[in-house]
N, C-alpha and C positions, 0 to 999 in steps of 0.2 A: 280843392277842398283843403283848408288849413286845419291841422290837428293840434289842439292846444293841450299840453300835458297838464295833469292835475297839480295843484299847489303842493309843495313839499310840506310835510308835517314837522315843522321845527319844534313844536311842543314835545313831540315824541322823542326827538333827538336830544333835547335838554333832559328829559326824563331818563334816557339811556345813559347819558353822561353822569347824572346824579346817582343812578343805580349802580353803575360800575365803581364809582368813587366810594359810595357808602358800603357796598358789598365788601370792599377791601379794607374798610375802616380808615381810609385816608382823609386827612384834612385837605383844605385847599393848599396849604403850605406844602404838604407832602406831595400832592399831585404836581404842584409847580416845580418842586425839586426834581421829580422823576421825569417830567415832560420837557423841562426847559422853558416853559411858558410862564408868563407873569401871573401871579395870584389874582390880580384884578381881572385879567383876561378870563380866567377860569370862572370867577364869580359872575362876570358879565355873560358868559356863555350859559351857565346854569340858570341864570335869572332872565334870560331872553333879551338882554340889552344889545347883544351882537350875535351874529350867526357864525362868525369865524371864517377862516379860509380853509382851503383844502390842505394846506401845509399845517395848519393848526390841528385839524382832525387827524392827520397822518401822525403827528407827534403824540397825540392822545392815544391813538390805537397802539402805538409802540409802547407807551408808558403802561397801558393796561394789558399789553401782550395779547391783544385780540385782533382779528382780521378787521381791516377798515370797513369791509362790507358789512360786518356785524354792526358796527356803530352807525354807519350811514344808511343801512337798511331801514332804520327807524323812520327815515324821511318818507317812506312809502307805506307807513302803517295804516293810513286811512284810505288807501286805494290799491288796486292791483299793481304789483311791481312790473316794470318793463320786462318783457320776455317771458312772463309767467303765463301759463295757459289759463284762460278764463273758462269758467264752467257754464 
């Protein structure tokens, strides 16, 4: 039997990125400066034109000073996270 994992919730990941940026009052330029990523990359991430790489999300987690699990956890917002006990 093949088990197919649920699709990741990329919309929730974009919302998390926007929430963290706005919460800090940072423009795309400021986040680019703090993360070392291109402003265009950040805009494309928030607007869903790209999903980014693990390296990209790692840089963002460091820029925001949050655990990468907090950021990437949004990918599982619409389903039970792996390892979580189902009720």
